[in-house]
N, C-alpha and C positions, 0 to 999 in steps of 0.2 A: 504493499501500500504507499502510495506518494503521499506524504504529509506536508500541509502548510502550516508553519508556525507564525503566530503573528503576536504582535503586543497591542495594548489600548491604543485606540484611537477614534475619537468621536466622529459619528458621521458615516461610519462604515456597518452599522447595525450590528455591531459585537454585543452589544447590550441585550439584543434578541436571543443572540445564540447562548449568552450566558444564563439567561432567564430560562430558556428553553432545556437545557442540559440540567440545572439545578432542580428546576420543578419535576423533571421526569425521573432525575436519578433519585434525588432525597424524598419525594412526595411531599414536600412542602411547598409553599407559595413563594413566587418571586416576580417582582414587579420591574419591568425593562425600564421604565420612567424613573426609578430610583436608582436602579445601577449605573446608568449613564453619568449623572452627576457626582455620585460617589466615587466612580473610577477617573472622573476629569480631576477630582480634588487628591486622589491618591497618586497620580502621574502615570506616564506611558508605561514605565518599566514594573510597575505594581501589578498588573494583572495581564495574563498570557494567554494564548488559545492554541489549540491544535484543530485546523480542518482538513477535510478531504480536499483534493485538488478541485472538484465542482463546488466548495465552498459549504459542505455540509458538516453539521457540529460532531466533533469527537470529543474534546476535553477543554478544560479551562482550570485556572488557577488564580487567586488573587492574593494580595498582601497589604499590610499598611505598617506605617510607623508610629509607635505609641508616643506620641509628644510628652506627656505627663509621666512617663517611667523611663528615665533614662537607660541607654543601652539595649533597649527591648524592641523587638517588632511582632507584627503577627503574620502569620501565614496560613491559608485555608487548605483545605483538602481538594486534592486534584480531581475534580469531578469529571467523570469520564462514561461516556455512551457505552452500550454492551460491544459494538463493534471496535472501540478504540483499544489498539494493541498496548499490550502491559508497558511496553519498553517507552511508548509514547508520553504515557502517563508518568511514568517515573522520570522521563526527561523534564518534563514541565517543570515536576517538584523539584528535582534536584538542581537544575538551573536557578529556580527562583530563590531557594535556600541558599546558595551559592552567592548569588548577588546579594541577598540581605546582609548575609555575613561578610560581604567586601565593603559595605557601607561603614564609613567611619563611626566607632565607637558601639558598634551593633554587635552584643556578644551573647544575647539570649533570645531565642524565637519561641513564641507562644501560639499555641492553638487551642481551638474550642471544637468539641464535638457535641453537636445539638441531638438530644436523646430522641426527640421525636422523628430522626430522620430514618427512613427505611434502611439505611447503609451503617447505621452507628456502629454495629461490630465490626463492619470491615473498616471502618475509619479508625477506630481504638486499635485494631491490630495492626493496620499501616503505620500507625504513628509510633507504637511500642517497637516495632521492629525496626525502627529508625533512632531508636533512642529518647524518645519522649516520655517524659516521666509525668504521672498524674500529680498535680500540686493542690487544687481543690475543686468544689462543685457549686453550681450555681443552681439554688431553687427558688421556686416561686410559690408563695403564699396566696391562696385565693378565699375570698368570702364572698357568698352569694347574700344580698340583701332584698328583701320584698320592698318593690317599689313603694306601695302604698303606706307601709308602715315608716319606711326612712323618710318619706316626705312629711311626715306628722312628728318626728324626732324633736325634742327640745335641746337647744345648744346651750353652751356657757356663755356668758355674758361679755366675752373679749370679742365675739365677731358681730355683735347686735348693732354696732355703727356702721358695718359694711352694708351695701346696698347692691342688689342683684337685679340683673335683667338678662333677656334673650340678646345675644350678638346678632347684628344686621351688616351689611356689606359695608356700612360706614365705620364699622370698628375694625376693618381688615387691617389698618395700621397699629391699632393697640394690640390686636392678637399677635402681631409678627414682633412688636416691641418687646411684649411679656415673655414670648418664646425665646428671644435673643437673650434676654437677661438672666433667664433661668438656667442654673448651671447644671441641672440634669437633662435638661431639653434642648439646649443650644446646640448639641452636637448631632442632632436628628437628622439635619440637612447641611451640605456643606458650606451654604451661603444663604443671604437674604431671600434671595430670587427663590430658592427652593422653598423657603417658610411660606413666601408670599404666594406661590402657586398651590401649595397644599391648603392654605386657609382659604384662598380665593375659589379654586377650582374643586375642591373636596368638602371641606369642613362646613364652610357657609353655604354651600350649593345643597348640603344633604340637610341642613339645619339642626337644632338641637344643641345649639351651642351657649353655654351660660358666661357670663363675665361678672367678676365681683369688684366693687369699686369702693375706695376711701376717700369720700368726697367726690370729686371728678376725677381722680386718678385710678386706673384700671389696674387690679392687682392681682388678680387670679382667673383661671379660665379653664374649661373644659367643655367635653361636647359628648353628647350620647350616641351610640351606634349599635344597632341590632346587629349581631355578629353571629355567624354560623360556623361551627367547629372547622378548623382549617388544619389541626395536628400541630400547630405551632403557637401560636397566641391563644388559641382555644381549643382543647382538647375534649374529649367525650362526643357525645350525640345529639346535645340539646344547645338549641341557641341560648344566647344570653346579650343583655344589653352591657357594652363595655364602656369605659371612660377612653375614647381614643385618643386622648392625650390630657396632660395637666400641666399647666404652667403656672408659677408664681414669680411675684415680685419679690427679691430678696426681703427678708423680714416679714412677710406675710404667709409663710408656710403654716401657721396655726391655724389658718382659714380652711384647712383642707375638709373638714367635717361640714363647715358652711356649704363648701362648694358640691359636696354630695348630696346634702339635703336639698339644695336649689335645682340639681341635675335631676333629682327623685321627682321634686314638683313639675318640672317641665314633662317629664317621661309620663307621669300619671295624667297630666292636662293634654297630653298629646295621643293619648290611648295606648301608651305603651306600658301598661302595667302588668301584662300577662306572664311575663318572665322575669328572673331575677335579675338584678343589677350586679354584675360580677365586677368588684375590687380587686386589685393583686397588688404585690410587690415582691421583687427580688432581693435574696441576699445570697452571701457566698461563704462558705464554710469548709474547713478540712477537719472538724470534729468529728469522730465516729458517732458521738451521741447525736450529733445533729443528723448524720446520715440514716442511723437507727430510726430517731423519732420520725424523720421524714417517711420511711417505708410503712410505719403505722400509721399515719394520719393521711385520709383520703384528700384533704384541702392543701395539702403540700406537695408540690410535684417537682421531680428532679429535671431540671431544665437543660443545663449543659455541663460537661466535665472539661475541665482545664488541664493542658499539658505543655511541658516545657523542655525546651533543648537547649542546651549549653553548648556554646564554641568551645572546642577542644583547646586547650593551651599548648602551644608551642614551646 
């Protein structure tokens, strides 16, 4: 088989190739419109592809530099179609690993295996065979809340001075501003244009978006979305209403419960009270007790397993 190797370049349809391979091989969803801007931000060398001579997808791999962890980089699994030769898959991985270690100061490569993937066992074996060692696990704690009961919850006095209302198109700038200043959300898109498109074309278009204000200052926001299980964000077989994002102006994180209650009110008023409101948060742990407790609690899900590869000393 004659194989064509390419590096990321916008305008070539490679984001569509990437989404097709990942979705088909992992069984998890991927959106091409999100992949393109992310790859642009990472740079040409960070994402690589293998194609047939006539442009059919064989495999791809991506990587990133961790700015807030000096000396570390991320590498993904070499996702490959069934027709892809093993040597092609290995070449993509080895070439990218060598490239990352050639960068100044990089001596530690991190990867993560998403447990919901159809190929999780193959991925774990692949990385272990190449000297990657498990370091910690990422869990997701889920709580299902009755919409009608949540809408009637009484809150502490510390949020009573805040006001709430449904967001409109005129609030686009406010939503983007809060998202960019929220330390947890600001990296969801590579730039302001990405956030603007997300809020304008998806969140505000779908509706059910709530803003909290301190006087005239927008300080928190979220939106409700009826979501079908996708094996990644939501497992199981039943729909849930999810908070599709949460954003807080620094210093107003205390208003999370007020935000949830106001969102429940919006869901109730909009006839969306037939299914629970799912709220979740993630945490990481190396503790064997945490691992054991997670296995015993149905509302705690193992989401990712992290592995690390250390550069050999010369």
